[in-house]
C-alpha positions in Angstrom: -26.9 -40.1 202.0 -27.6 -36.4 202.3 -25.5 -34.2 200.0 -24.7 -30.6 199.6 -23.7 -29.2 196.3 -21.1 -26.4 196.1 -20.6 -24.7 192.7 -17.6 -22.3 192.4 -16.4 -20.4 189.5 -13.5 -17.9 189.5 -14.8 -15.9 186.7 -17.7 -16.6 184.4 -16.7 -16.2 180.8 -17.6 -17.8 177.5 -14.6 -20.2 177.9 -15.5 -21.4 181.4 -17.8 -24.2 182.5 -21.0 -22.5 183.4 -22.4 -22.7 186.9 -25.5 -24.4 185.3 -23.3 -27.1 183.8 -21.4 -27.6 187.1 -24.7 -27.9 189.0 -26.1 -30.3 186.4 -23.0 -32.5 186.7 -23.3 -32.5 190.5 -27.0 -33.3 190.4 -26.3 -36.2 188.0 -23.6 -37.6 190.2 -25.9 -37.4 193.3 -28.7 -39.1 191.4 -26.5 -41.8 190.1 -25.3 -42.6 193.6 -28.7 -42.3 195.2 -27.8 -39.3 197.3 -30.5 -36.8 198.3 -29.5 -33.2 197.6 -30.5 -31.2 200.7 -28.5 -28.0 200.1 -26.9 -26.2 197.1 -24.8 -23.1 197.2 -22.8 -21.1 194.6 -19.8 -18.9 194.8 -19.4 -17.2 191.4 -16.6 -14.8 190.7 -14.7 -16.0 193.7 -11.1 -17.2 193.3 -10.4 -20.6 194.8 -6.8 -19.6 195.4 -6.8 -16.1 196.7 -9.6 -16.4 199.3 -9.0 -20.0 200.5 -12.2 -21.0 202.4 -13.5 -17.5 202.6 -16.4 -18.2 200.3 -19.9 -17.3 201.5 -21.7 -20.3 199.8 -19.2 -22.8 201.1 -19.4 -21.3 204.6 -23.2 -21.7 204.6 -22.7 -25.4 203.7 -20.0 -25.8 206.4 -22.4 -24.5 209.1 -24.7 -27.4 208.2 -22.2 -30.3 208.4 -24.3 -32.1 211.0 -27.0 -32.4 208.4 -24.8 -33.7 205.7 -23.0 -36.9 204.7 -21.1 -35.6 201.6 -20.3 -32.3 199.9 -20.1 -32.4 196.1 
């Protein structure tokens, strides 16, 4: 299975899960399931609520759906 990883963080602070930790968790999941990571994008300091799907990193992934089996 071909996977894309999308990391999103509303606001990076000391109390939030870092983008690096999110990415590591996604990589670990993909590895555990035997999925090949073919794309990875980040949207940092982008609210998941106020902008809906208007996230540049997610939009780049969505343009590649034909190449993907799963988005993590």
